[in-house]
N, CA, C and O atoms as CSV, one atom per row, in Angstrom:
chain,resi,resn,atom,element,x,y,z
A,1,MET,N,N,36.178,112.895,-4.594
A,1,MET,CA,C,35.799,112.584,-3.234
A,1,MET,C,C,35.365,113.867,-2.537
A,1,MET,O,O,36.011,114.903,-2.694
A,2,ASN,N,N,34.298,113.811,-1.782
A,2,ASN,CA,C,33.886,115.011,-1.079
A,2,ASN,C,C,34.563,115.084,0.274
A,2,ASN,O,O,35.178,114.109,0.707
A,3,ARG,N,N,34.467,116.201,0.943
A,3,ARG,CA,C,35.163,116.468,2.192
A,3,ARG,C,C,34.758,115.500,3.299
A,3,ARG,O,O,35.611,115.102,4.093
A,4,THR,N,N,33.500,115.111,3.379
A,4,THR,CA,C,33.023,114.199,4.412
A,4,THR,C,C,33.670,112.827,4.255
A,4,THR,O,O,34.056,112.220,5.254
A,5,THR,N,N,33.798,112.329,3.042
A,5,THR,CA,C,34.393,111.025,2.793
A,5,THR,C,C,35.871,111.035,3.176
A,5,THR,O,O,36.349,110.091,3.805
A,6,CYS,N,N,36.592,112.074,2.810
A,6,CYS,CA,C,38.010,112.173,3.158
A,6,CYS,C,C,38.189,112.219,4.664
A,6,CYS,O,O,39.090,111.577,5.203
A,7,SER,N,N,37.347,112.967,5.340
A,7,SER,CA,C,37.438,113.096,6.796
A,7,SER,C,C,37.184,111.754,7.467
A,7,SER,O,O,37.895,111.390,8.404
A,8,SER,N,N,36.191,111.017,7.008
A,8,SER,CA,C,35.881,109.707,7.571
A,8,SER,C,C,37.015,108.727,7.311
A,8,SER,O,O,37.393,107.950,8.187
A,9,SER,N,N,37.549,108.773,6.108
A,9,SER,CA,C,38.649,107.882,5.735
A,9,SER,C,C,39.882,108.186,6.576
A,9,SER,O,O,40.578,107.265,7.003
A,10,LEU,N,N,40.158,109.444,6.817
A,10,LEU,CA,C,41.301,109.848,7.625
A,10,LEU,C,C,41.119,109.395,9.074
A,10,LEU,O,O,42.069,108.917,9.694
A,11,ARG,N,N,39.926,109.538,9.610
A,11,ARG,CA,C,39.659,109.075,10.978
A,11,ARG,C,C,39.826,107.573,11.087
A,11,ARG,O,O,40.392,107.086,12.066
A,12,PHE,N,N,39.347,106.829,10.104
A,12,PHE,CA,C,39.487,105.377,10.117
A,12,PHE,C,C,40.965,104.983,10.068
A,12,PHE,O,O,41.389,104.080,10.788
A,13,SER,N,N,41.748,105.654,9.223
A,13,SER,CA,C,43.184,105.361,9.123
A,13,SER,C,C,43.880,105.631,10.447
A,13,SER,O,O,44.719,104.838,10.874
A,14,ARG,N,N,43.548,106.733,11.101
A,14,ARG,CA,C,44.145,107.055,12.403
A,14,ARG,C,C,43.755,106.006,13.446
A,14,ARG,O,O,44.578,105.581,14.258
A,15,PHE,N,N,42.491,105.600,13.407
A,15,PHE,CA,C,42.002,104.588,14.335
A,15,PHE,C,C,42.742,103.258,14.121
A,15,PHE,O,O,43.142,102.595,15.078
A,16,LEU,N,N,42.912,102.888,12.856
A,16,LEU,CA,C,43.610,101.653,12.512
A,16,LEU,C,C,45.073,101.723,12.954
A,16,LEU,O,O,45.594,100.758,13.513
A,17,LEU,N,N,45.732,102.842,12.712
A,17,LEU,CA,C,47.122,103.031,13.117
A,17,LEU,C,C,47.253,102.964,14.639
A,17,LEU,O,O,48.192,102.354,15.150
A,18,ALA,N,N,46.332,103.577,15.356
A,18,ALA,CA,C,46.360,103.539,16.820
A,18,ALA,C,C,46.187,102.104,17.317
A,18,ALA,O,O,46.837,101.702,18.282
A,19,GLY,N,N,45.316,101.328,16.666
A,19,GLY,CA,C,45.112,99.923,17.054
A,19,GLY,C,C,46.362,99.092,16.844
A,19,GLY,O,O,46.719,98.273,17.691
A,20,VAL,N,N,47.022,99.298,15.726
A,20,VAL,CA,C,48.255,98.566,15.435
A,20,VAL,C,C,49.330,98.933,16.456
A,20,VAL,O,O,50.009,98.051,16.981
A,21,LEU,N,N,49.491,100.222,16.739
A,21,LEU,CA,C,50.493,100.663,17.727
A,21,LEU,C,C,50.175,100.110,19.112
A,21,LEU,O,O,51.083,99.719,19.847
A,22,LEU,N,N,48.924,100.075,19.463
A,22,LEU,CA,C,48.527,99.527,20.760
A,22,LEU,C,C,48.837,98.033,20.839
A,22,LEU,O,O,49.317,97.551,21.865
A,23,ALA,N,N,48.568,97.312,19.773
A,23,ALA,CA,C,48.873,95.877,19.731
A,23,ALA,C,C,50.376,95.642,19.859
A,23,ALA,O,O,50.801,94.737,20.577
A,24,LEU,N,N,51.178,96.443,19.174
A,24,LEU,CA,C,52.635,96.321,19.275
A,24,LEU,C,C,53.117,96.615,20.696
A,24,LEU,O,O,54.025,95.951,21.197
A,25,LEU,N,N,52.515,97.600,21.337
A,25,LEU,CA,C,52.887,97.952,22.699
A,25,LEU,C,C,52.617,96.799,23.661
A,25,LEU,O,O,53.443,96.508,24.526
A,26,PHE,N,N,51.471,96.144,23.520
A,26,PHE,CA,C,51.131,95.023,24.401
A,26,PHE,C,C,52.031,93.812,24.170
A,26,PHE,O,O,52.380,93.108,25.117
A,27,THR,N,N,52.403,93.569,22.931
A,27,THR,CA,C,53.230,92.394,22.653
A,27,THR,C,C,54.709,92.649,22.875
A,27,THR,O,O,55.490,91.697,22.906
A,28,ALA,N,N,55.118,93.885,23.029
A,28,ALA,CA,C,56.536,94.193,23.230
A,28,ALA,C,C,57.070,93.565,24.510
A,28,ALA,O,O,58.245,93.203,24.573
A,29,GLY,N,N,56.240,93.430,25.515
A,29,GLY,CA,C,56.681,92.848,26.777
A,29,GLY,C,C,56.659,91.331,26.788
A,29,GLY,O,O,57.155,90.716,27.732
A,30,CYS,N,N,56.101,90.718,25.767
A,30,CYS,CA,C,56.031,89.265,25.715
A,30,CYS,C,C,57.371,88.696,25.298
A,30,CYS,O,O,58.051,89.245,24.430
A,31,LYS,N,N,57.742,87.605,25.916
A,31,LYS,CA,C,58.986,86.939,25.569
A,31,LYS,C,C,58.637,85.584,24.983
A,31,LYS,O,O,57.881,84.817,25.579
A,32,VAL,N,N,59.182,85.294,23.826
A,32,VAL,CA,C,58.970,83.995,23.216
A,32,VAL,C,C,59.935,83.029,23.871
A,32,VAL,O,O,61.148,83.238,23.847
A,33,SER,N,N,59.399,81.974,24.454
A,33,SER,CA,C,60.225,80.979,25.126
A,33,SER,C,C,60.866,80.075,24.099
A,33,SER,O,O,60.197,79.582,23.191
A,34,LYS,N,N,62.149,79.858,24.238
A,34,LYS,CA,C,62.880,79.032,23.296
A,34,LYS,C,C,63.568,77.921,24.059
A,34,LYS,O,O,64.078,78.139,25.158
A,35,ASP,N,N,63.587,76.741,23.487
A,35,ASP,CA,C,64.267,75.610,24.107
A,35,ASP,C,C,65.749,75.747,23.834
A,35,ASP,O,O,66.180,75.675,22.683
A,36,ASP,N,N,66.526,75.942,24.873
A,36,ASP,CA,C,67.961,76.116,24.692
A,36,ASP,C,C,68.701,74.783,24.625
A,36,ASP,O,O,69.917,74.753,24.437
A,37,GLY,N,N,67.964,73.677,24.779
A,37,GLY,CA,C,68.580,72.365,24.671
A,37,GLY,C,C,69.307,71.915,25.917
A,37,GLY,O,O,69.850,70.811,25.949
A,38,GLN,N,N,69.330,72.739,26.937
A,38,GLN,CA,C,70.017,72.381,28.175
A,38,GLN,C,C,69.219,71.332,28.928
A,38,GLN,O,O,68.007,71.454,29.105
A,39,LYS,N,N,69.920,70.306,29.362
A,39,LYS,CA,C,69.273,69.222,30.089
A,39,LYS,C,C,68.808,69.706,31.460
A,39,LYS,O,O,69.573,70.299,32.219
A,40,VAL,N,N,67.545,69.441,31.757
A,40,VAL,CA,C,66.993,69.722,33.076
A,40,VAL,C,C,67.221,68.504,33.968
A,40,VAL,O,O,67.658,68.619,35.113
A,41,ARG,N,N,66.910,67.328,33.405
A,41,ARG,CA,C,67.139,66.085,34.141
A,41,ARG,C,C,67.061,64.896,33.189
A,41,ARG,O,O,66.405,64.956,32.149
A,42,ASP,N,N,67.739,63.821,33.563
A,42,ASP,CA,C,67.622,62.574,32.824
A,42,ASP,C,C,66.257,61.974,33.109
A,42,ASP,O,O,65.708,62.156,34.195
A,43,LEU,N,N,65.713,61.264,32.144
A,43,LEU,CA,C,64.449,60.572,32.343
A,43,LEU,C,C,64.723,59.092,32.542
A,43,LEU,O,O,65.535,58.496,31.833
A,44,GLU,N,N,64.049,58.516,33.497
A,44,GLU,CA,C,64.144,57.074,33.687
A,44,GLU,C,C,63.333,56.408,32.590
A,44,GLU,O,O,62.271,56.893,32.202
A,45,PHE,N,N,63.849,55.286,32.095
A,45,PHE,CA,C,63.147,54.582,31.031
A,45,PHE,C,C,63.499,53.111,31.064
A,45,PHE,O,O,64.471,52.686,31.689
A,46,THR,N,N,62.677,52.356,30.372
A,46,THR,CA,C,62.977,50.950,30.113
A,46,THR,C,C,62.778,50.715,28.630
A,46,THR,O,O,61.982,51.393,27.981
A,47,VAL,N,N,63.503,49.756,28.105
A,47,VAL,CA,C,63.243,49.312,26.741
A,47,VAL,C,C,62.117,48.305,26.874
A,47,VAL,O,O,62.272,47.261,27.507
A,48,ALA,N,N,60.992,48.627,26.277
A,48,ALA,CA,C,59.782,47.817,26.450
A,48,ALA,C,C,59.902,46.490,25.714
A,48,ALA,O,O,60.253,46.440,24.535
A,49,ALA,N,N,59.606,45.439,26.426
A,49,ALA,CA,C,59.519,44.114,25.821
A,49,ALA,C,C,58.261,44.078,24.955
A,49,ALA,O,O,57.336,44.863,25.163
A,50,ASP,N,N,58.232,43.185,24.007
A,50,ASP,CA,C,57.093,43.065,23.099
A,50,ASP,C,C,55.778,42.911,23.866
A,50,ASP,O,O,54.747,43.438,23.448
A,51,SER,N,N,55.817,42.196,24.974
A,51,SER,CA,C,54.603,41.971,25.766
A,51,SER,C,C,54.124,43.241,26.485
A,51,SER,O,O,52.977,43.297,26.928
A,52,GLU,N,N,54.978,44.248,26.604
A,52,GLU,CA,C,54.617,45.500,27.281
A,52,GLU,C,C,54.097,46.571,26.316
A,52,GLU,O,O,53.599,47.610,26.749
A,53,VAL,N,N,54.211,46.320,25.031
A,53,VAL,CA,C,53.817,47.308,24.031
A,53,VAL,C,C,52.314,47.182,23.774
A,53,VAL,O,O,51.833,46.094,23.459
A,54,PRO,N,N,51.566,48.285,23.905
A,54,PRO,CA,C,50.124,48.236,23.644
A,54,PRO,C,C,49.830,47.723,22.229
A,54,PRO,O,O,50.590,47.991,21.297
A,55,ALA,N,N,48.746,47.000,22.078
A,55,ALA,CA,C,48.375,46.380,20.797
A,55,ALA,C,C,48.265,47.412,19.677
A,55,ALA,O,O,48.700,47.155,18.555
A,56,GLU,N,N,47.691,48.568,19.971
A,56,GLU,CA,C,47.542,49.603,18.945
A,56,GLU,C,C,48.908,50.081,18.449
A,56,GLU,O,O,49.092,50.313,17.254
A,57,LEU,N,N,49.854,50.226,19.359
A,57,LEU,CA,C,51.198,50.643,18.981
A,57,LEU,C,C,51.904,49.551,18.184
A,57,LEU,O,O,52.612,49.849,17.222
A,58,LYS,N,N,51.721,48.290,18.573
A,58,LYS,CA,C,52.310,47.177,17.816
A,58,LYS,C,C,51.859,47.211,16.356
A,58,LYS,O,O,52.657,46.991,15.445
A,59,GLN,N,N,50.590,47.485,16.150
A,59,GLN,CA,C,50.043,47.547,14.794
A,59,GLN,C,C,50.696,48.669,13.990
A,59,GLN,O,O,51.037,48.477,12.823
A,60,ILE,N,N,50.871,49.826,14.600
A,60,ILE,CA,C,51.508,50.967,13.925
A,60,ILE,C,C,52.946,50.618,13.553
A,60,ILE,O,O,53.393,50.898,12.441
A,61,ILE,N,N,53.664,50.006,14.488
A,61,ILE,CA,C,55.058,49.622,14.240
A,61,ILE,C,C,55.132,48.642,13.075
A,61,ILE,O,O,55.979,48.790,12.194
A,62,THR,N,N,54.253,47.646,13.064
A,62,THR,CA,C,54.232,46.642,11.999
A,62,THR,C,C,54.068,47.296,10.628
A,62,THR,O,O,54.678,46.859,9.652
A,63,GLU,N,N,53.256,48.331,10.556
A,63,GLU,CA,C,53.011,49.016,9.287
A,63,GLU,C,C,54.203,49.860,8.836
A,63,GLU,O,O,54.328,50.164,7.650
A,64,LYS,N,N,55.081,50.241,9.769
A,64,LYS,CA,C,56.153,51.181,9.447
A,64,LYS,C,C,57.544,50.576,9.354
A,64,LYS,O,O,58.459,51.270,8.910
A,65,THR,N,N,57.756,49.339,9.741
A,65,THR,CA,C,59.116,48.805,9.899
A,65,THR,C,C,59.965,48.764,8.638
A,65,THR,O,O,61.191,48.773,8.752
A,66,ALA,N,N,59.396,48.722,7.466
A,66,ALA,CA,C,60.193,48.613,6.245
A,66,ALA,C,C,61.055,49.855,5.987
A,66,ALA,O,O,62.114,49.757,5.367
A,67,GLN,N,N,60.608,51.006,6.455
A,67,GLN,CA,C,61.332,52.269,6.270
A,67,GLN,C,C,61.763,52.812,7.629
A,67,GLN,O,O,61.134,52.486,8.636
A,68,PRO,N,N,62.820,53.635,7.692
A,68,PRO,CA,C,63.166,54.285,8.962
A,68,PRO,C,C,61.981,55.126,9.450
A,68,PRO,O,O,61.289,55.755,8.650
A,69,PHE,N,N,61.757,55.132,10.757
A,69,PHE,CA,C,60.646,55.905,11.305
A,69,PHE,C,C,60.933,56.313,12.745
A,69,PHE,O,O,61.772,55.724,13.425
A,70,LYS,N,N,60.215,57.331,13.183
A,70,LYS,CA,C,60.282,57.837,14.551
A,70,LYS,C,C,58.858,58.207,14.943
A,70,LYS,O,O,58.164,58.899,14.198
A,71,LEU,N,N,58.428,57.751,16.102
A,71,LEU,CA,C,57.077,58.085,16.530
A,71,LEU,C,C,56.966,58.050,18.043
A,71,LEU,O,O,57.801,57.476,18.742
A,72,THR,N,N,55.918,58.677,18.520
A,72,THR,CA,C,55.589,58.623,19.943
A,72,THR,C,C,54.161,58.130,20.081
A,72,THR,O,O,53.331,58.293,19.187
A,73,PHE,N,N,53.905,57.529,21.217
A,73,PHE,CA,C,52.580,56.981,21.512
A,73,PHE,C,C,52.419,57.084,23.016
A,73,PHE,O,O,53.347,56.775,23.763
A,74,SER,N,N,51.256,57.511,23.466
A,74,SER,CA,C,51.048,57.575,24.912
A,74,SER,C,C,49.716,56.957,25.284
A,74,SER,O,O,48.748,56.976,24.524
A,75,ASP,N,N,49.713,56.411,26.486
A,75,ASP,CA,C,48.461,55.966,27.081
A,75,ASP,C,C,48.321,56.773,28.367
A,75,ASP,O,O,49.037,57.757,28.551
A,76,GLU,N,N,47.438,56.390,29.237
A,76,GLU,CA,C,47.220,57.188,30.441
A,76,GLU,C,C,48.417,57.196,31.385
A,76,GLU,O,O,48.564,58.125,32.180
A,77,GLN,N,N,49.270,56.185,31.312
A,77,GLN,CA,C,50.362,56.073,32.273
A,77,GLN,C,C,51.741,56.296,31.680
A,77,GLN,O,O,52.622,56.802,32.375
A,78,ASN,N,N,51.964,55.938,30.423
A,78,ASN,CA,C,53.310,55.923,29.864
A,78,ASN,C,C,53.399,56.633,28.523
A,78,ASN,O,O,52.421,56.764,27.787
A,79,LEU,N,N,54.610,57.082,28.240
A,79,LEU,CA,C,54.951,57.599,26.923
A,79,LEU,C,C,55.875,56.574,26.294
A,79,LEU,O,O,56.851,56.144,26.909
A,80,TYR,N,N,55.563,56.184,25.062
A,80,TYR,CA,C,56.386,55.245,24.318
A,80,TYR,C,C,57.041,56.016,23.175
A,80,TYR,O,O,56.358,56.661,22.379
A,81,ILE,N,N,58.351,55.946,23.103
A,81,ILE,CA,C,59.098,56.588,22.030
A,81,ILE,C,C,59.699,55.462,21.199
A,81,ILE,O,O,60.412,54.605,21.722
A,82,VAL,N,N,59.408,55.469,19.902
A,82,VAL,CA,C,59.825,54.364,19.040
A,82,VAL,C,C,60.719,54.907,17.929
A,82,VAL,O,O,60.390,55.892,17.267
A,83,VAL,N,N,61.850,54.243,17.746
A,83,VAL,CA,C,62.761,54.587,16.656
A,83,VAL,C,C,63.034,53.314,15.876
A,83,VAL,O,O,63.506,52.325,16.437
A,84,GLY,N,N,62.736,53.337,14.582
A,84,GLY,CA,C,62.996,52.197,13.712
A,84,GLY,C,C,64.007,52.570,12.647
A,84,GLY,O,O,64.001,53.693,12.141
A,85,TYR,N,N,64.862,51.643,12.311
A,85,TYR,CA,C,65.932,51.911,11.355
A,85,TYR,C,C,65.688,51.291,9.982
A,85,TYR,O,O,66.601,51.245,9.157
A,86,GLY,N,N,64.491,50.824,9.731
A,86,GLY,CA,C,64.152,50.308,8.409
A,86,GLY,C,C,64.790,48.968,8.111
A,86,GLY,O,O,65.328,48.300,8.993
A,87,SER,N,N,64.717,48.599,6.867
A,87,SER,CA,C,65.194,47.303,6.402
A,87,SER,C,C,66.721,47.233,6.431
A,87,SER,O,O,67.400,48.111,5.899
A,88,GLN,N,N,67.252,46.184,7.054
A,88,GLN,CA,C,68.696,45.911,7.078
A,88,GLN,C,C,68.919,44.569,6.403
A,88,GLN,O,O,68.091,43.666,6.526
A,89,SER,N,N,70.020,44.431,5.697
A,89,SER,CA,C,70.240,43.243,4.857
A,89,SER,C,C,70.463,41.953,5.637
A,89,SER,O,O,70.296,40.861,5.095
A,90,THR,N,N,70.839,42.075,6.905
A,90,THR,CA,C,71.057,40.871,7.728
A,90,THR,C,C,70.497,41.095,9.120
A,90,THR,O,O,69.992,42.170,9.442
A,91,GLY,N,N,70.597,40.064,9.932
A,91,GLY,CA,C,70.266,40.190,11.347
A,91,GLY,C,C,71.485,40.680,12.105
A,91,GLY,O,O,72.468,41.114,11.504
A,92,GLY,N,N,71.417,40.607,13.428
A,92,GLY,CA,C,72.560,40.964,14.263
A,92,GLY,C,C,72.649,42.418,14.653
A,92,GLY,O,O,73.641,42.825,15.259
A,93,TYR,N,N,71.655,43.214,14.329
A,93,TYR,CA,C,71.673,44.628,14.682
A,93,TYR,C,C,71.059,44.842,16.062
A,93,TYR,O,O,70.184,44.094,16.498
A,94,SER,N,N,71.541,45.884,16.735
A,94,SER,CA,C,70.936,46.304,17.999
A,94,SER,C,C,70.886,47.826,18.005
A,94,SER,O,O,71.491,48.486,17.160
A,95,ILE,N,N,70.168,48.361,18.957
A,95,ILE,CA,C,70.010,49.807,19.049
A,95,ILE,C,C,70.392,50.246,20.453
A,95,ILE,O,O,69.886,49.713,21.441
A,96,ALA,N,N,71.287,51.223,20.534
A,96,ALA,CA,C,71.694,51.790,21.815
A,96,ALA,C,C,70.903,53.065,22.058
A,96,ALA,O,O,70.742,53.884,21.153
A,97,VAL,N,N,70.410,53.232,23.277
A,97,VAL,CA,C,69.785,54.487,23.683
A,97,VAL,C,C,70.876,55.257,24.428
A,97,VAL,O,O,71.177,54.975,25.588
A,98,ASN,N,N,71.459,56.237,23.734
A,98,ASN,CA,C,72.572,56.996,24.304
A,98,ASN,C,C,72.121,58.028,25.323
A,98,ASN,O,O,72.849,58.322,26.270
A,99,ALA,N,N,70.927,58.581,25.140
A,99,ALA,CA,C,70.439,59.606,26.063
A,99,ALA,C,C,68.929,59.727,25.953
A,99,ALA,O,O,68.347,59.569,24.880
A,100,LEU,N,N,68.313,60.012,27.089
A,100,LEU,CA,C,66.899,60.377,27.149
A,100,LEU,C,C,66.785,61.373,28.287
A,100,LEU,O,O,66.954,61.026,29.456
A,101,TYR,N,N,66.495,62.617,27.926
A,101,TYR,CA,C,66.445,63.643,28.961
A,101,TYR,C,C,65.412,64.710,28.653
A,101,TYR,O,O,64.922,64.840,27.531
A,102,LEU,N,N,65.102,65.469,29.695
A,102,LEU,CA,C,64.118,66.537,29.633
A,102,LEU,C,C,64.844,67.868,29.562
A,102,LEU,O,O,65.783,68.109,30.320
A,103,THR,N,N,64.408,68.741,28.645
A,103,THR,CA,C,64.880,70.125,28.621
A,103,THR,C,C,63.717,70.986,29.113
A,103,THR,O,O,62.694,70.456,29.546
A,104,SER,N,N,63.864,72.281,29.050
A,104,SER,CA,C,62.787,73.144,29.535
A,104,SER,C,C,61.502,72.998,28.723
A,104,SER,O,O,60.412,73.224,29.250
A,105,ASN,N,N,61.616,72.625,27.451
A,105,ASN,CA,C,60.427,72.548,26.598
A,105,ASN,C,C,60.246,71.236,25.860
A,105,ASN,O,O,59.265,71.085,25.131
A,106,SER,N,N,61.154,70.278,26.018
A,106,SER,CA,C,61.051,69.070,25.202
A,106,SER,C,C,61.707,67.872,25.874
A,106,SER,O,O,62.360,67.980,26.912
A,107,ILE,N,N,61.503,66.738,25.240
A,107,ILE,CA,C,62.176,65.496,25.610
A,107,ILE,C,C,63.135,65.193,24.465
A,107,ILE,O,O,62.748,65.255,23.298
A,108,VAL,N,N,64.371,64.869,24.789
A,108,VAL,CA,C,65.365,64.566,23.767
A,108,VAL,C,C,65.753,63.103,23.886
A,108,VAL,O,O,66.054,62.615,24.976
A,109,ILE,N,N,65.742,62.407,22.753
A,109,ILE,CA,C,66.200,61.017,22.719
A,109,ILE,C,C,67.289,60.907,21.656
A,109,ILE,O,O,67.172,61.443,20.554
A,110,ASP,N,N,68.342,60.200,22.020
A,110,ASP,CA,C,69.455,59.962,21.110
A,110,ASP,C,C,69.678,58.465,21.043
A,110,ASP,O,O,70.008,57.833,22.047
A,111,THR,N,N,69.497,57.895,19.858
A,111,THR,CA,C,69.699,56.459,19.670
A,111,THR,C,C,70.717,56.234,18.569
A,111,THR,O,O,71.043,57.136,17.798
A,112,GLU,N,N,71.210,55.005,18.520
A,112,GLU,CA,C,72.222,54.661,17.532
A,112,GLU,C,C,72.051,53.204,17.112
A,112,GLU,O,O,71.885,52.318,17.950
A,113,LEU,N,N,72.093,52.972,15.813
A,113,LEU,CA,C,72.018,51.611,15.281
A,113,LEU,C,C,73.418,51.001,15.335
A,113,LEU,O,O,74.379,51.572,14.819
A,114,LEU,N,N,73.514,49.853,15.959
A,114,LEU,CA,C,74.787,49.135,16.058
A,114,LEU,C,C,74.719,47.910,15.175
A,114,LEU,O,O,73.796,47.104,15.292
A,115,GLY,N,N,75.684,47.766,14.298
A,115,GLY,CA,C,75.714,46.652,13.368
A,115,GLY,C,C,76.217,45.380,14.025
A,115,GLY,O,O,76.623,45.384,15.186
A,116,PRO,N,N,76.185,44.306,13.278
A,116,PRO,CA,C,76.711,43.050,13.803
A,116,PRO,C,C,78.186,43.215,14.190
A,116,PRO,O,O,78.938,43.907,13.504
A,117,ALA,N,N,78.585,42.587,15.273
A,117,ALA,CA,C,79.967,42.682,15.745
A,117,ALA,C,C,80.897,41.989,14.760
A,117,ALA,O,O,80.511,41.045,14.071
A,118,LYS,N,N,82.127,42.476,14.709
A,118,LYS,CA,C,83.116,41.844,13.835
A,118,LYS,C,C,83.314,40.405,14.273
A,118,LYS,O,O,83.391,40.110,15.466
A,119,GLY,N,N,83.395,39.528,13.309
A,119,GLY,CA,C,83.546,38.112,13.599
A,119,GLY,C,C,82.227,37.403,13.857
A,119,GLY,O,O,82.179,36.173,13.894
A,120,GLU,N,N,81.146,38.177,14.037
A,120,GLU,CA,C,79.823,37.587,14.250
A,120,GLU,C,C,79.278,37.140,12.902
A,120,GLU,O,O,79.497,37.802,11.888
A,121,ASN,N,N,78.587,36.048,12.892
A,121,ASN,CA,C,77.984,35.533,11.668
A,121,ASN,C,C,76.472,35.784,11.753
A,121,ASN,O,O,75.728,34.924,12.224
A,122,PRO,N,N,76.009,36.976,11.292
A,122,PRO,CA,C,74.590,37.307,11.442
A,122,PRO,C,C,73.703,36.455,10.546
A,122,PRO,O,O,74.135,35.920,9.524
A,123,ALA,N,N,72.463,36.349,10.960
A,123,ALA,CA,C,71.471,35.636,10.150
A,123,ALA,C,C,71.359,36.331,8.794
A,123,ALA,O,O,71.344,37.561,8.731
A,124,PRO,N,N,71.283,35.572,7.728
A,124,PRO,CA,C,71.250,36.182,6.391
A,124,PRO,C,C,69.912,36.833,6.030
A,124,PRO,O,O,69.817,37.500,5.001
A,125,GLU,N,N,68.899,36.655,6.841
A,125,GLU,CA,C,67.581,37.223,6.533
A,125,GLU,C,C,67.558,38.725,6.805
A,125,GLU,O,O,68.264,39.228,7.679
A,126,THR,N,N,66.736,39.418,6.042
A,126,THR,CA,C,66.511,40.840,6.256
A,126,THR,C,C,65.931,41.058,7.654
A,126,THR,O,O,65.075,40.297,8.105
A,127,SER,N,N,66.406,42.102,8.332
A,127,SER,CA,C,65.869,42.431,9.660
A,127,SER,C,C,65.358,43.866,9.649
A,127,SER,O,O,65.700,44.661,8.773
A,128,TYR,N,N,64.538,44.174,10.633
A,128,TYR,CA,C,63.905,45.482,10.743
A,128,TYR,C,C,64.064,45.974,12.179
A,128,TYR,O,O,63.100,45.950,12.945
A,129,PRO,N,N,65.250,46.415,12.555
A,129,PRO,CA,C,65.487,46.782,13.949
A,129,PRO,C,C,64.748,48.054,14.376
A,129,PRO,O,O,64.705,49.044,13.647
A,130,TYR,N,N,64.180,47.997,15.557
A,130,TYR,CA,C,63.538,49.156,16.166
A,130,TYR,C,C,63.620,49.000,17.674
A,130,TYR,O,O,63.833,47.903,18.190
A,131,VAL,N,N,63.448,50.115,18.372
A,131,VAL,CA,C,63.448,50.093,19.828
A,131,VAL,C,C,62.216,50.847,20.312
A,131,VAL,O,O,61.822,51.862,19.736
A,132,VAL,N,N,61.617,50.331,21.381
A,132,VAL,CA,C,60.478,50.989,22.025
A,132,VAL,C,C,60.929,51.367,23.431
A,132,VAL,O,O,61.171,50.505,24.276
A,133,VAL,N,N,61.037,52.661,23.664
A,133,VAL,CA,C,61.450,53.177,24.963
A,133,VAL,C,C,60.202,53.614,25.715
A,133,VAL,O,O,59.376,54.359,25.187
A,134,LYS,N,N,60.072,53.148,26.939
A,134,LYS,CA,C,58.901,53.449,27.768
A,134,LYS,C,C,59.349,54.344,28.916
A,134,LYS,O,O,60.276,54.003,29.651
A,135,THR,N,N,58.693,55.486,29.068
A,135,THR,CA,C,59.039,56.436,30.122
A,135,THR,C,C,57.767,57.075,30.665
A,135,THR,O,O,56.659,56.721,30.263
A,136,GLU,N,N,57.941,58.021,31.582
A,136,GLU,CA,C,56.782,58.685,32.178
A,136,GLU,C,C,56.028,59.484,31.124
A,136,GLU,O,O,56.622,59.988,30.171
A,137,ASN,N,N,54.730,59.596,31.301
A,137,ASN,CA,C,53.882,60.277,30.333
A,137,ASN,C,C,53.966,61.783,30.559
A,137,ASN,O,O,53.334,62.333,31.460
A,138,LEU,N,N,54.757,62.425,29.724
A,138,LEU,CA,C,54.905,63.875,29.765
A,138,LEU,C,C,54.282,64.459,28.503
A,138,LEU,O,O,54.197,63.777,27.481
A,139,GLU,N,N,53.853,65.696,28.564
A,139,GLU,CA,C,53.189,66.347,27.430
A,139,GLU,C,C,54.188,67.019,26.482
A,139,GLU,O,O,53.781,67.521,25.434
A,140,ASN,N,N,55.456,67.043,26.812
A,140,ASN,CA,C,56.451,67.736,26.016
A,140,ASN,C,C,56.659,67.066,24.649
A,140,ASN,O,O,56.543,65.846,24.533
A,141,PRO,N,N,56.964,67.855,23.625
A,141,PRO,CA,C,57.301,67.258,22.335
A,141,PRO,C,C,58.625,66.502,22.418
A,141,PRO,O,O,59.460,66.795,23.273
A,142,VAL,N,N,58.808,65.544,21.539
A,142,VAL,CA,C,60.027,64.739,21.541
A,142,VAL,C,C,60.910,65.164,20.389
A,142,VAL,O,O,60.448,65.312,19.258
A,143,ILE,N,N,62.183,65.358,20.685
A,143,ILE,CA,C,63.186,65.667,19.664
A,143,ILE,C,C,64.064,64.442,19.508
A,143,ILE,O,O,64.661,63.963,20.472
A,144,PHE,N,N,64.137,63.940,18.284
A,144,PHE,CA,C,64.930,62.746,17.989
A,144,PHE,C,C,66.296,63.196,17.472
A,144,PHE,O,O,66.384,64.018,16.560
A,145,GLN,N,N,67.344,62.657,18.057
A,145,GLN,CA,C,68.699,62.977,17.586
A,145,GLN,C,C,69.367,61.759,17.054
A,145,GLN,O,O,70.514,61.828,16.611
């Protein structure tokens, strides 16, 4: 290597190092926001009746009911949060919505599958329990618990 090539290479390395250090300096003041899971407020919701569920969402649910699933769907006015528990050997199941709340960065939903009550004689047919929760249309991601 001749002297000119080494000098140019050294200048480029110094320039590259200065750029990296400058980038680190600018990003050092940035804080990555993390969702601490603390509830900001409860969200008002309704369990949507079949007649309130948009046709496109009904179609998606129909395709997914055989397996457990979790999904969200929004239109211009509402956010629909759907939790399905897949195929169950009998009828008589229900789903409790234990919590729906907003954190600083997300929406948290907690649901629970409730089996047939003791002494109840459930229908012997396979069932596919799911719940459609309708709430305000927020842009936050949904965390399913």
